Backbone as ProteinMPNN parsed JSONL, in Angstrom:
{"seq_chain_A": "MGGYEPTSNYVIRNIEGWAVYVNRILLTEKKRTGKELIRLIKNKLYDIKRIIPKSALKELYKIPIWLEFDNKQVICACYHPSREWLSEHGFNPAKAKSIEIGNANNFISWSLHQPFMVLHELAHGYHHQVLGYDNPDIKLAYDKAVEAGLYKSVLYCNGDNLQAYAINNDQEYFAEQTEAYFGTNDYYPFVKAELMKYDPLMYETLKKLWIEYEIKANKQ", "coords_chain_A": {"N_chain_A": [[0.818, -1.203, 0.0], [2.094, 1.186, 0.517], [3.398, 4.232, 2.042], [1.321, 5.925, 2.667], [-1.634, 7.298, 4.298], [-4.533, 5.316, 4.856], [-7.736, 5.5, 3.202], [-9.703, 5.089, 5.046], [-8.921, 6.509, 7.239], [-10.052, 8.956, 7.134], [-12.715, 11.282, 7.539], [-15.646, 11.742, 5.788], [-17.143, 14.625, 4.721], [-19.915, 16.607, 3.681], [-19.48, 19.637, 2.369], [-20.759, 22.58, 1.542], [-21.653, 21.39, -0.806], [-19.522, 19.959, -1.826], [-17.603, 16.933, -1.653], [-15.691, 16.397, 1.063], [-12.786, 15.184, 2.349], [-11.734, 14.655, 5.454], [-8.89, 14.458, 7.329], [-8.583, 12.435, 10.156], [-6.961, 13.319, 12.223], [-7.269, 16.035, 12.262], [-9.604, 16.322, 13.548], [-9.19, 15.44, 16.03], [-6.368, 15.212, 17.628], [-5.36, 17.587, 16.493], [-7.452, 19.389, 16.572], [-8.068, 22.088, 16.99], [-6.72, 23.5, 14.965], [-7.922, 22.103, 12.896], [-10.616, 22.868, 13.129], [-10.485, 25.591, 12.451], [-9.489, 25.385, 9.839], [-11.525, 23.926, 8.494], [-13.647, 25.694, 8.775], [-12.663, 27.839, 7.267], [-12.397, 26.646, 4.714], [-15.086, 26.102, 4.202], [-16.088, 28.728, 4.007], [-14.648, 29.622, 1.755], [-15.569, 27.889, -0.255], [-18.255, 28.54, -0.263], [-18.129, 31.163, -1.255], [-17.165, 30.58, -3.835], [-19.336, 29.188, -4.903], [-21.079, 31.309, -5.236], [-20.006, 32.851, -7.298], [-19.305, 31.382, -9.58], [-20.6, 30.289, -12.7], [-23.611, 28.318, -12.927], [-23.698, 25.863, -14.429], [-21.003, 25.281, -14.923], [-20.216, 25.157, -12.292], [-21.435, 22.807, -11.445], [-19.698, 20.947, -12.503], [-17.422, 21.459, -11.006], [-18.232, 20.598, -8.508], [-17.785, 17.909, -8.68], [-15.213, 17.448, -8.019], [-13.379, 16.192, -5.524], [-12.192, 17.155, -2.207], [-9.372, 16.959, -0.163], [-8.327, 17.123, 3.147], [-5.479, 17.712, 5.008], [-3.319, 17.659, 7.912], [-0.471, 18.005, 7.986], [1.072, 17.133, 5.398], [4.083, 16.217, 4.311], [4.821, 16.172, 1.677], [3.339, 17.993, 0.3], [3.359, 21.325, 0.062], [1.425, 23.27, 0.418], [-1.237, 23.511, -1.149], [-2.724, 21.553, -3.777], [-3.646, 20.172, -7.016], [-4.438, 16.89, -8.005], [-3.893, 15.164, -10.831], [-3.244, 12.557, -11.748], [-3.591, 9.147, -11.143], [-1.649, 7.184, -11.381], [0.75, 8.615, -11.035], [0.445, 9.395, -8.377], [0.52, 6.908, -7.053], [3.126, 6.122, -7.654], [4.587, 7.974, -6.221], [4.112, 7.69, -3.545], [1.658, 8.562, -2.547], [-1.804, 8.361, -1.55], [-3.616, 6.713, -3.926], [-6.311, 7.16, -4.255], [-6.7, 9.827, -4.172], [-6.636, 10.847, -6.691], [-7.668, 13.057, -9.285], [-8.572, 15.016, -7.592], [-8.478, 17.681, -5.111], [-5.888, 18.532, -2.861], [-5.417, 19.824, 0.303], [-2.6, 20.154, 1.703], [-1.045, 21.137, 3.787], [-2.196, 22.393, 6.597], [-1.735, 24.689, 8.238], [-0.145, 26.354, 6.605], [-1.94, 26.793, 4.518], [-4.009, 28.186, 5.825], [-2.612, 30.488, 6.585], [-1.512, 31.464, 4.114], [-3.785, 32.015, 2.696], [-4.512, 34.558, 3.336], [-3.186, 36.335, 1.642], [-3.581, 35.103, -0.73], [-6.425, 34.784, -1.565], [-8.114, 33.319, -3.248], [-7.219, 30.72, -3.542], [-8.365, 28.153, -3.392], [-10.181, 28.201, -5.513], [-8.32, 28.426, -7.567], [-7.107, 25.85, -7.516], [-9.353, 24.258, -8.045], [-9.846, 25.186, -10.599], [-7.719, 24.03, -11.962], [-8.619, 21.385, -11.895], [-10.975, 21.623, -13.412], [-9.884, 22.381, -15.861], [-8.448, 20.044, -16.465], [-10.413, 17.914, -16.31], [-12.732, 18.75, -17.643], [-12.281, 20.678, -19.76], [-9.918, 19.727, -20.884], [-6.439, 19.098, -21.059], [-5.276, 19.621, -23.463], [-6.575, 21.749, -24.553], [-7.19, 23.973, -27.147], [-7.747, 26.728, -27.123], [-6.803, 27.763, -24.697], [-4.086, 27.131, -24.929], [-3.406, 28.695, -27.16], [-3.87, 31.341, -26.233], [-2.024, 31.412, -24.142], [0.426, 31.009, -25.514], [0.459, 33.317, -27.106], [0.602, 35.265, -25.13], [3.129, 34.735, -24.045], [4.745, 35.22, -26.303], [4.307, 37.95, -26.581], [5.592, 38.939, -24.425], [4.284, 39.296, -22.059], [3.639, 39.219, -18.535], [6.252, 38.838, -17.677], [7.433, 40.599, -15.899], [5.711, 41.709, -13.353], [3.51, 43.445, -11.067], [3.519, 42.334, -7.744], [1.522, 41.291, -4.923], [2.766, 42.243, -2.642], [4.086, 44.499, -3.356], [6.447, 44.191, -4.758], [8.113, 43.713, -7.966], [7.748, 40.987, -10.0], [8.34, 37.937, -11.899], [5.425, 36.621, -13.22], [3.575, 33.947, -11.774], [1.848, 32.73, -13.471], [3.059, 32.436, -15.945], [4.515, 30.143, -16.008], [3.464, 27.769, -17.19], [0.834, 26.606, -19.42], [-1.199, 25.535, -17.877], [-0.974, 26.657, -15.285], [-1.296, 29.252, -16.071], [-4.005, 29.33, -16.918], [-5.284, 28.726, -14.454], [-4.368, 30.778, -12.733], [-5.31, 33.121, -14.007], [-7.991, 32.63, -13.962], [-8.493, 33.084, -11.275], [-8.15, 35.885, -11.224], [-10.178, 36.662, -12.971], [-12.603, 35.918, -11.752], [-12.266, 36.616, -9.095], [-9.75, 37.616, -6.996], [-6.346, 37.879, -7.721], [-2.942, 37.177, -6.662], [-0.887, 38.157, -8.142], [-0.366, 40.749, -10.57], [-2.305, 40.769, -13.571], [-4.631, 41.729, -11.148], [-7.434, 41.711, -10.883], [-10.58, 41.366, -12.704], [-11.064, 43.634, -14.464], [-8.482, 44.624, -14.864], [-7.277, 42.407, -16.052], [-8.728, 42.348, -18.444], [-7.736, 44.62, -19.74], [-4.95, 44.175, -19.804], [-4.453, 41.592, -20.849], [-6.26, 40.9, -23.151], [-6.989, 38.773, -24.88], [-6.841, 36.461, -23.273], [-8.746, 37.152, -21.419], [-11.11, 37.056, -22.98], [-10.988, 34.384, -23.648], [-11.338, 33.088, -21.179], [-13.915, 33.96, -20.624], [-15.274, 32.607, -22.64], [-14.765, 29.9, -21.947], [-15.67, 29.545, -19.34], [-18.068, 31.11, -18.936], [-19.58, 30.961, -21.354], [-19.742, 28.255, -21.47], [-21.705, 27.782, -19.646], [-23.924, 28.874, -21.005], [-24.051, 27.191, -23.244], [-24.537, 24.718, -21.99], [-27.062, 25.169, -20.904], [-28.629, 25.22, -23.152], [-28.774, 22.661, -23.997]], "CA_chain_A": [[0.0, 0.0, 0.0], [2.928, 2.364, 0.575], [3.425, 4.925, 3.309], [0.221, 6.88, 2.829], [-2.734, 6.929, 5.188], [-5.666, 4.744, 4.122], [-8.936, 6.338, 3.114], [-10.481, 4.889, 6.278], [-8.466, 7.482, 8.239], [-10.683, 10.239, 6.828], [-14.159, 11.445, 7.691], [-16.163, 12.438, 4.607], [-18.186, 15.605, 5.018], [-20.425, 17.422, 2.58], [-19.312, 21.05, 2.702], [-21.227, 23.449, 0.451], [-21.864, 20.606, -2.017], [-18.326, 19.193, -2.156], [-17.163, 15.855, -0.775], [-14.441, 16.814, 1.698], [-12.191, 14.11, 3.14], [-11.03, 15.307, 6.56], [-8.027, 13.56, 8.097], [-9.095, 12.353, 11.531], [-6.108, 14.07, 13.148], [-7.81, 17.395, 12.328], [-10.797, 16.269, 14.398], [-8.782, 14.906, 17.34], [-5.164, 15.843, 18.176], [-5.168, 18.926, 15.923], [-8.815, 19.849, 16.296], [-8.136, 23.554, 16.935], [-6.368, 23.828, 13.58], [-8.953, 21.522, 12.039], [-11.825, 23.697, 13.184], [-10.237, 26.807, 11.669], [-9.356, 24.997, 8.437], [-12.846, 23.563, 7.961], [-14.427, 26.936, 8.682], [-12.129, 28.606, 6.142], [-12.787, 25.937, 3.488], [-16.525, 26.339, 4.017], [-16.244, 30.101, 3.522], [-14.114, 29.719, 0.394], [-16.467, 27.174, -1.162], [-19.479, 29.343, -0.37], [-17.826, 32.25, -2.194], [-17.067, 30.009, -5.179], [-20.718, 28.916, -5.329], [-21.737, 32.57, -5.577], [-19.408, 33.548, -8.445], [-19.119, 30.519, -10.748], [-21.862, 29.939, -13.366], [-24.155, 27.082, -12.365], [-23.331, 24.648, -15.165], [-19.593, 25.019, -14.628], [-20.161, 24.795, -10.877], [-21.785, 21.386, -11.342], [-18.478, 20.187, -12.787], [-16.505, 21.641, -9.878], [-18.716, 19.764, -7.403], [-17.3, 16.539, -8.883], [-13.803, 17.402, -7.625], [-13.299, 16.091, -4.059], [-11.155, 17.913, -1.513], [-8.784, 16.222, 0.955], [-7.71, 18.016, 4.125], [-4.426, 17.121, 5.829], [-2.676, 18.585, 8.846], [0.875, 18.315, 7.49], [1.652, 16.17, 4.471], [5.379, 16.801, 3.97], [4.986, 16.199, 0.223], [2.512, 19.071, -0.268], [3.688, 22.51, 0.855], [0.189, 23.978, 0.772], [-2.412, 22.948, -1.824], [-2.457, 21.135, -5.153], [-4.606, 19.295, -7.691], [-3.802, 15.631, -8.406], [-4.547, 14.628, -12.027], [-2.861, 11.209, -12.166], [-3.561, 8.055, -10.166], [-0.36, 6.506, -11.519], [1.77, 9.457, -10.399], [0.235, 9.307, -6.93], [1.01, 5.598, -6.607], [4.586, 6.1, -7.795], [5.214, 8.935, -5.311], [3.762, 7.422, -2.157], [0.382, 9.156, -2.157], [-3.006, 7.54, -1.684], [-4.12, 6.897, -5.296], [-7.708, 7.608, -4.216], [-6.704, 11.288, -4.291], [-6.617, 11.242, -8.104], [-8.735, 13.957, -9.747], [-9.075, 15.761, -6.439], [-7.618, 18.704, -4.527], [-5.368, 18.249, -1.524], [-4.854, 20.854, 1.164], [-1.616, 19.29, 2.338], [-0.517, 21.737, 5.009], [-3.303, 23.21, 7.107], [-1.29, 25.994, 8.726], [0.251, 27.167, 5.456], [-3.147, 27.199, 3.799], [-4.68, 29.218, 6.621], [-1.8, 31.705, 6.509], [-1.36, 31.956, 2.736], [-5.08, 32.487, 2.202], [-4.63, 35.993, 3.592], [-2.765, 37.067, 0.442], [-4.048, 34.338, -1.893], [-7.777, 34.443, -1.096], [-8.835, 32.418, -4.152], [-6.397, 29.539, -3.744], [-9.218, 26.987, -3.642], [-10.649, 28.336, -6.894], [-7.16, 28.109, -8.406], [-6.961, 24.394, -7.618], [-10.536, 23.752, -8.753], [-9.654, 25.519, -12.013], [-6.875, 22.96, -12.509], [-9.486, 20.235, -12.116], [-11.866, 21.961, -14.536], [-9.027, 22.318, -17.053], [-8.124, 18.639, -16.711], [-11.537, 16.997, -16.447], [-13.803, 19.279, -18.494], [-11.757, 21.303, -20.98], [-8.821, 18.928, -21.419], [-5.151, 19.793, -21.037], [-4.907, 19.982, -24.834], [-7.514, 22.764, -25.033], [-6.468, 24.874, -28.048], [-7.959, 28.138, -26.778], [-5.878, 28.106, -23.614], [-2.73, 27.08, -25.474], [-3.206, 29.855, -28.031], [-3.767, 32.543, -25.398], [-0.749, 31.329, -23.418], [1.518, 31.235, -26.468], [0.427, 34.735, -27.489], [1.079, 36.036, -23.978], [4.582, 34.537, -23.974], [5.328, 35.93, -27.444], [4.186, 39.394, -26.352], [6.388, 39.308, -23.256], [3.439, 39.577, -20.901], [3.837, 38.493, -17.28], [7.674, 38.668, -17.346], [7.678, 41.401, -14.705], [4.432, 42.324, -12.974], [3.391, 43.807, -9.655], [3.029, 41.32, -6.813], [0.679, 41.91, -3.892], [3.586, 42.868, -1.595], [4.719, 45.691, -3.903], [7.59, 43.835, -5.6], [7.888, 43.31, -9.348], [8.207, 39.613, -10.155], [7.766, 37.171, -13.002], [4.15, 36.054, -12.777], [3.469, 32.485, -11.682], [1.033, 32.299, -14.61], [3.838, 32.212, -17.155], [5.216, 28.857, -15.91], [2.915, 26.865, -18.205], [-0.545, 26.98, -19.747], [-2.103, 25.124, -16.801], [-0.945, 27.703, -14.262], [-1.854, 30.445, -16.728], [-5.463, 29.238, -16.829], [-5.722, 28.778, -13.059], [-4.087, 32.104, -12.184], [-6.183, 34.149, -14.573], [-9.336, 32.352, -13.447], [-8.573, 33.827, -10.01], [-8.341, 37.31, -11.523], [-11.457, 36.853, -13.672], [-13.74, 35.764, -10.836], [-11.98, 37.091, -7.746], [-8.539, 38.424, -6.85], [-5.096, 37.133, -7.795], [-1.865, 37.836, -5.925], [-0.058, 38.802, -9.158], [-1.059, 41.53, -11.593], [-3.531, 41.503, -13.274], [-5.245, 41.259, -9.905], [-8.889, 41.567, -11.002], [-11.121, 41.218, -14.057], [-10.869, 44.824, -15.295], [-7.06, 44.682, -15.219], [-7.061, 41.325, -17.013], [-9.324, 42.778, -19.707], [-6.843, 45.591, -20.365], [-3.585, 43.669, -19.934], [-4.412, 40.358, -21.644], [-7.648, 40.776, -23.628], [-7.261, 37.458, -25.466], [-7.131, 35.527, -22.188], [-10.034, 37.572, -20.861], [-12.156, 36.496, -23.839], [-10.891, 32.927, -23.548], [-11.985, 32.696, -19.923], [-15.35, 34.191, -20.812], [-15.765, 31.508, -23.476], [-14.639, 28.583, -21.326], [-16.449, 29.495, -18.105], [-19.397, 31.719, -19.047], [-20.304, 30.391, -22.491], [-20.023, 26.862, -21.103], [-23.02, 27.859, -18.991], [-24.932, 29.101, -22.046], [-24.124, 25.96, -24.033], [-25.17, 23.677, -21.174], [-28.481, 25.489, -20.739], [-29.323, 24.983, -24.421], [-28.844, 21.221, -24.262]], "C_chain_A": [[0.854, 1.257, 0.0], [2.767, 3.067, 1.909], [2.28, 5.875, 3.555], [-0.843, 6.364, 3.808], [-3.902, 6.373, 4.379], [-6.873, 5.676, 4.16], [-9.802, 6.21, 4.363], [-10.071, 5.844, 7.399], [-9.1, 8.862, 8.051], [-12.18, 10.173, 7.095], [-14.65, 12.261, 6.502], [-17.307, 13.352, 5.027], [-18.65, 16.277, 3.73], [-20.348, 18.878, 3.028], [-19.658, 21.882, 1.476], [-21.356, 22.702, -0.879], [-20.675, 19.775, -2.45], [-18.119, 18.053, -1.166], [-15.787, 16.231, -0.238], [-13.973, 15.705, 2.636], [-11.305, 14.747, 4.215], [-10.195, 14.269, 7.309], [-8.44, 13.606, 9.565], [-8.234, 13.123, 12.537], [-6.601, 15.506, 13.317], [-9.068, 17.476, 13.193], [-10.474, 15.791, 15.807], [-7.586, 15.695, 17.887], [-4.993, 17.297, 17.726], [-6.519, 19.588, 15.647], [-8.942, 21.371, 16.281], [-7.8, 24.038, 15.525], [-7.435, 23.318, 12.632], [-10.212, 22.355, 11.996], [-11.657, 24.952, 12.343], [-10.16, 26.489, 10.181], [-10.714, 24.698, 7.819], [-13.728, 24.8, 7.814], [-13.977, 27.764, 7.483], [-12.516, 27.97, 4.81], [-14.261, 26.17, 3.19], [-16.768, 27.74, 3.456], [-15.78, 30.244, 2.077], [-15.053, 29.044, -0.609], [-17.789, 27.914, -1.324], [-19.272, 30.496, -1.35], [-17.783, 31.744, -3.63], [-18.458, 29.703, -5.73], [-21.418, 30.18, -5.818], [-21.234, 33.162, -6.897], [-19.273, 32.701, -9.703], [-20.475, 30.198, -11.367], [-22.308, 28.516, -13.003], [-23.717, 25.822, -13.103], [-21.875, 24.278, -14.941], [-19.433, 24.575, -13.176], [-20.492, 23.325, -10.666], [-20.572, 20.5, -11.607], [-17.496, 20.293, -11.617], [-16.921, 20.808, -8.674], [-18.167, 18.332, -7.485], [-15.854, 16.359, -8.42], [-13.718, 17.347, -6.098], [-12.133, 16.91, -3.502], [-10.685, 17.097, -0.31], [-8.063, 17.205, 1.864], [-6.723, 17.244, 4.999], [-3.933, 18.149, 6.844], [-1.306, 18.986, 8.319], [1.413, 17.152, 6.677], [2.943, 16.785, 3.945], [5.599, 16.915, 2.463], [4.19, 17.315, -0.454], [2.696, 20.31, 0.596], [2.453, 23.304, 1.258], [-1.021, 23.289, 0.149], [-2.044, 22.563, -3.246], [-3.643, 20.339, -5.693], [-3.85, 18.071, -8.167], [-4.493, 15.063, -9.648], [-4.368, 13.121, -12.228], [-2.813, 10.206, -11.016], [-2.201, 7.356, -10.18], [0.747, 7.295, -10.817], [1.657, 9.369, -8.884], [0.797, 8.004, -6.372], [2.534, 5.551, -6.611], [5.292, 6.981, -6.769], [4.725, 8.812, -3.867], [2.519, 8.103, -1.638], [-0.726, 8.105, -2.231], [-3.569, 7.752, -3.092], [-5.581, 7.316, -5.361], [-7.82, 9.126, -4.334], [-6.669, 11.769, -5.742], [-7.861, 12.048, -8.45], [-9.385, 14.702, -8.585], [-8.058, 16.817, -6.023], [-7.131, 18.212, -3.174], [-4.901, 19.546, -0.872], [-3.873, 20.111, 2.057], [-1.032, 19.82, 3.626], [-1.535, 22.742, 5.527], [-2.846, 24.604, 7.509], [-0.839, 26.909, 7.595], [-0.976, 27.666, 4.699], [-3.871, 28.326, 4.535], [-3.938, 30.547, 6.51], [-1.771, 32.299, 5.107], [-2.67, 32.485, 2.171], [-5.29, 33.98, 2.443], [-4.205, 36.82, 2.385], [-3.071, 36.313, -0.854], [-5.477, 33.862, -1.599], [-8.54, 33.478, -1.989], [-8.002, 31.183, -4.511], [-7.234, 28.297, -4.054], [-9.765, 27.038, -5.064], [-9.533, 28.008, -7.869], [-7.039, 26.598, -8.604], [-8.168, 23.757, -8.31], [-10.443, 24.05, -10.244], [-8.739, 24.51, -12.687], [-7.722, 21.719, -12.809], [-10.424, 20.437, -13.286], [-11.107, 21.874, -15.855], [-8.779, 20.86, -17.441], [-9.347, 17.811, -17.099], [-12.607, 17.456, -17.428], [-13.261, 19.798, -19.821], [-10.707, 20.444, -21.667], [-7.53, 19.73, -21.447], [-4.672, 20.203, -22.43], [-5.813, 21.072, -25.402], [-6.795, 23.808, -25.884], [-6.625, 26.35, -27.702], [-6.989, 28.595, -25.691], [-4.447, 28.133, -24.126], [-2.438, 28.292, -26.349], [-3.014, 31.123, -27.205], [-2.443, 32.569, -24.644], [0.419, 31.639, -24.342], [1.595, 32.703, -26.882], [0.95, 35.615, -26.353], [2.594, 35.939, -23.841], [5.275, 35.322, -25.085], [5.341, 37.441, -27.223], [5.003, 39.871, -25.15], [5.563, 39.681, -22.038], [3.873, 38.722, -19.706], [5.308, 38.295, -16.896], [8.052, 39.445, -16.09], [6.4, 42.161, -14.383], [4.432, 42.614, -11.474], [2.844, 42.63, -8.853], [2.316, 42.031, -5.664], [1.471, 42.559, -2.763], [4.323, 44.114, -2.084], [5.933, 45.42, -4.764], [7.149, 43.613, -7.042], [8.537, 41.954, -9.559], [7.711, 39.037, -11.473], [6.51, 36.488, -12.482], [4.201, 34.531, -12.77], [2.728, 31.929, -12.893], [1.862, 31.895, -15.811], [4.579, 30.876, -17.128], [4.765, 27.862, -16.965], [1.447, 27.218, -18.412], [-1.546, 26.556, -18.67], [-2.145, 26.167, -15.686], [-1.514, 29.012, -14.806], [-3.379, 30.461, -16.61], [-5.94, 29.402, -15.385], [-5.518, 30.162, -12.446], [-5.059, 33.154, -12.713], [-7.664, 33.878, -14.275], [-9.539, 33.066, -12.111], [-8.867, 35.298, -10.263], [-9.72, 37.567, -12.133], [-12.636, 36.841, -12.696], [-13.511, 36.388, -9.457], [-10.801, 38.035, -7.706], [-7.328, 37.509, -6.907], [-4.024, 37.876, -7.004], [-0.83, 38.464, -6.85], [-0.942, 39.651, -10.071], [-1.173, 40.691, -12.874], [-4.281, 40.884, -12.093], [-6.729, 40.928, -10.067], [-9.31, 41.624, -12.469], [-10.836, 42.425, -14.954], [-9.419, 44.955, -15.743], [-6.707, 43.594, -16.222], [-7.571, 41.719, -18.39], [-8.39, 43.722, -20.465], [-5.481, 44.991, -20.697], [-3.481, 42.493, -20.9], [-5.816, 40.079, -22.185], [-7.973, 39.426, -24.247], [-7.593, 36.448, -24.371], [-8.447, 35.882, -21.51], [-11.178, 36.955, -21.664], [-12.16, 34.975, -23.792], [-11.578, 32.42, -22.28], [-13.491, 32.88, -19.998], [-15.963, 33.044, -21.609], [-15.82, 30.193, -22.69], [-15.408, 28.436, -20.02], [-17.89, 29.967, -18.293], [-20.199, 31.102, -20.183], [-20.538, 28.901, -22.318], [-21.4, 26.776, -20.455], [-24.129, 27.997, -20.031], [-25.15, 27.83, -22.865], [-24.86, 24.867, -23.264], [-26.667, 23.915, -21.034], [-29.292, 25.229, -22.002], [-29.51, 23.501, -24.703], [-30.108, 20.613, -23.656]], "O_chain_A": [[0.4, 2.301, -0.468], [2.085, 2.568, 2.803], [2.272, 6.573, 4.569], [-0.93, 5.171, 4.097], [-4.226, 6.91, 3.32], [-6.999, 6.524, 5.043], [-10.552, 7.128, 4.696], [-10.784, 5.978, 8.393], [-8.726, 9.82, 8.728], [-12.819, 9.139, 6.901], [-14.134, 13.346, 6.235], [-18.3, 12.912, 5.607], [-17.863, 16.486, 2.806], [-21.055, 19.299, 3.943], [-18.924, 21.88, 0.488], [-21.193, 23.292, -1.947], [-20.802, 18.957, -3.361], [-18.422, 18.19, 0.019], [-14.831, 16.366, -1.003], [-14.666, 15.336, 3.584], [-10.252, 15.307, 3.91], [-10.738, 13.311, 7.859], [-8.622, 14.679, 10.139], [-8.727, 13.532, 13.588], [-6.391, 16.125, 14.36], [-9.535, 18.565, 13.525], [-11.347, 15.738, 16.673], [-7.767, 16.726, 18.534], [-4.532, 18.138, 18.499], [-6.705, 20.256, 14.63], [-9.838, 21.899, 15.624], [-8.504, 24.877, 14.962], [-7.813, 24.003, 11.681], [-10.81, 22.527, 10.934], [-12.565, 25.341, 11.609], [-10.696, 27.228, 9.355], [-11.013, 25.176, 6.724], [-14.466, 24.931, 6.838], [-14.805, 28.326, 6.766], [-12.917, 28.671, 3.88], [-14.633, 26.411, 2.042], [-17.565, 27.912, 2.535], [-16.435, 30.904, 1.27], [-15.296, 29.578, -1.691], [-18.374, 27.912, -2.407], [-20.139, 30.772, -2.179], [-18.301, 32.394, -4.538], [-18.721, 29.941, -6.909], [-22.256, 30.12, -6.717], [-21.967, 33.905, -7.551], [-19.139, 33.252, -10.796], [-21.414, 29.865, -10.642], [-21.48, 27.628, -12.8], [-23.397, 24.817, -12.469], [-21.544, 23.102, -14.788], [-18.607, 23.715, -12.872], [-19.9, 22.669, -9.809], [-20.432, 19.433, -11.01], [-16.818, 19.321, -11.283], [-16.072, 20.358, -7.904], [-18.096, 17.631, -6.475], [-15.332, 15.244, -8.429], [-13.959, 18.358, -5.439], [-11.219, 17.3, -4.229], [-11.501, 16.604, 0.469], [-7.275, 18.028, 1.396], [-7.081, 16.256, 5.641], [-4.106, 19.354, 6.659], [-1.007, 20.176, 8.215], [2.121, 16.291, 7.198], [2.902, 17.771, 3.209], [6.464, 17.669, 2.018], [4.352, 17.554, -1.651], [2.24, 20.343, 1.739], [2.435, 23.938, 2.313], [-1.747, 22.568, 0.832], [-1.16, 23.169, -3.852], [-4.515, 19.896, -4.946], [-2.737, 18.193, -8.679], [-5.592, 14.522, -9.527], [-5.235, 12.47, -12.81], [-2.086, 10.396, -10.04], [-1.669, 6.986, -9.133], [1.571, 6.727, -10.101], [2.669, 9.277, -8.188], [1.47, 8.001, -5.341], [3.153, 5.013, -5.693], [6.468, 6.764, -6.475], [4.908, 9.728, -3.065], [2.332, 8.216, -0.426], [-0.582, 7.084, -2.904], [-3.964, 8.87, -3.424], [-6.047, 7.777, -6.403], [-8.908, 9.654, -4.567], [-6.672, 12.974, -5.993], [-8.959, 11.76, -7.974], [-10.585, 14.98, -8.596], [-6.93, 16.844, -6.515], [-7.867, 17.559, -2.435], [-4.085, 20.275, -1.437], [-4.269, 19.507, 3.054], [-0.574, 19.049, 4.469], [-1.707, 23.817, 4.952], [-3.493, 25.594, 7.165], [-1.118, 28.107, 7.619], [-1.034, 28.825, 4.291], [-4.293, 29.305, 3.92], [-4.556, 31.601, 6.359], [-1.983, 33.499, 4.932], [-2.663, 33.317, 1.264], [-6.154, 34.595, 1.818], [-4.779, 37.876, 2.12], [-2.843, 36.833, -1.946], [-5.705, 32.668, -1.407], [-9.517, 32.874, -1.545], [-8.071, 30.672, -5.629], [-6.847, 27.481, -4.89], [-9.806, 26.014, -5.746], [-9.777, 27.374, -8.896], [-6.886, 26.125, -9.73], [-8.009, 22.811, -9.081], [-10.907, 23.258, -11.065], [-8.947, 24.164, -13.85], [-7.558, 21.084, -13.851], [-10.645, 19.515, -14.071], [-11.624, 21.357, -16.845], [-8.889, 20.495, -18.611], [-9.323, 17.092, -18.098], [-13.32, 16.625, -17.989], [-13.734, 19.4, -20.885], [-10.615, 20.434, -22.895], [-7.529, 20.904, -21.816], [-3.772, 21.031, -22.562], [-5.817, 21.295, -26.613], [-5.879, 24.468, -25.394], [-5.72, 27.142, -27.965], [-6.426, 29.688, -25.768], [-3.683, 29.042, -23.803], [-1.345, 28.855, -26.288], [-2.088, 31.894, -27.458], [-1.814, 33.619, -24.519], [1.295, 32.434, -24.002], [2.687, 33.261, -26.994], [1.656, 36.595, -26.593], [3.265, 36.932, -23.559], [6.269, 36.006, -24.842], [6.278, 38.126, -27.633], [5.091, 41.071, -24.892], [6.065, 40.302, -21.101], [4.411, 37.628, -19.877], [5.59, 37.648, -15.888], [8.894, 39.0, -15.31], [6.052, 43.131, -15.056], [5.254, 42.09, -10.722], [1.846, 42.012, -9.225], [2.492, 43.233, -5.465], [0.913, 43.346, -1.998], [5.089, 44.72, -1.335], [6.414, 46.328, -5.442], [5.976, 43.36, -7.315], [9.734, 41.787, -9.325], [6.788, 39.568, -12.09], [6.531, 35.853, -11.428], [4.796, 33.912, -13.653], [2.956, 30.788, -13.293], [1.413, 31.085, -16.622], [5.208, 30.506, -18.119], [5.594, 27.183, -17.571], [0.884, 28.028, -17.675], [-2.621, 27.146, -18.558], [-3.219, 26.52, -15.198], [-2.138, 29.78, -14.074], [-3.971, 31.478, -16.249], [-6.893, 30.137, -15.126], [-6.384, 30.663, -11.727], [-5.57, 33.977, -11.952], [-8.489, 34.79, -14.331], [-10.619, 33.59, -11.841], [-9.722, 35.891, -9.606], [-10.352, 38.581, -11.837], [-13.552, 37.656, -12.805], [-14.47, 36.657, -8.733], [-10.832, 39.115, -8.297], [-7.283, 36.484, -6.226], [-4.174, 39.061, -6.707], [0.021, 39.227, -6.392], [-2.103, 39.324, -10.316], [-0.233, 39.977, -13.223], [-4.528, 39.679, -12.053], [-7.225, 39.977, -9.462], [-8.498, 41.894, -13.354], [-10.406, 42.25, -16.094], [-9.153, 45.353, -16.877], [-5.924, 43.829, -17.143], [-6.913, 41.451, -19.396], [-8.269, 43.633, -21.687], [-4.921, 45.272, -21.757], [-2.532, 42.408, -21.679], [-6.484, 39.145, -21.741], [-9.112, 38.968, -24.155], [-8.527, 35.66, -24.522], [-9.181, 34.994, -21.076], [-12.11, 36.393, -21.087], [-13.216, 34.35, -23.886], [-12.313, 31.433, -22.317], [-14.252, 32.054, -19.494], [-17.05, 32.568, -21.282], [-16.809, 29.463, -22.764], [-15.762, 27.322, -19.632], [-18.825, 29.298, -17.855], [-21.367, 30.755, -20.003], [-21.432, 28.336, -22.948], [-22.157, 25.831, -20.682], [-25.152, 27.317, -19.948], [-26.285, 27.444, -23.143], [-25.708, 24.173, -23.824], [-27.452, 22.967, -21.043], [-30.506, 25.039, -21.932], [-30.316, 23.126, -25.554], [-30.335, 19.409, -23.779]]}, "name": "protein", "num_of_chains": 1, "seq": "MGGYEPTSNYVIRNIEGWAVYVNRILLTEKKRTGKELIRLIKNKLYDIKRIIPKSALKELYKIPIWLEFDNKQVICACYHPSREWLSEHGFNPAKAKSIEIGNANNFISWSLHQPFMVLHELAHGYHHQVLGYDNPDIKLAYDKAVEAGLYKSVLYCNGDNLQAYAINNDQEYFAEQTEAYFGTNDYYPFVKAELMKYDPLMYETLKKLWIEYEIKANKQ"}
């Protein structure tokens, strides 16, 4: 089985429509941290329910969330696309196609300057499970942004100028700009209006993939 904790070590809760696997340590030895983490997750998921179009939201509900106290292999939060990769790296393969909050204290702290971290990880799941990692619209917008030199040096939320995390690859590009489109990102463009001005192609791409998905679904 490997060194991971079995699924039986988790309590499954329905939080705002999502299946959330809570490590029992967060309900016992680390219950003070667990209480704060669960409350924060509930608040974040409630916000996501309010801002994401209903048809797209139905897809996000299919992405489970796993809560850990301190998984040394996950510095904060991540999305797990591959069961095989999880098995090869000592993770519970049941975490495939789900989000993991691997370090409770980091997540609680980092959420102060990355308030839409949960949406970021859900966007990875939406990209993988709904749009497909080979989505041509995202790849085109990313390639155009790289060619134009966008995101090489942008304002960070602490006042520094940094290379944007979005430019690492098209998957992070989609997740980061989803944060800006629906909420607030920690790198410029921070919000929708700034994204519209700075990277209009990605703005229109997000509108197509999130908003027009809703329109298409309603017509079916």
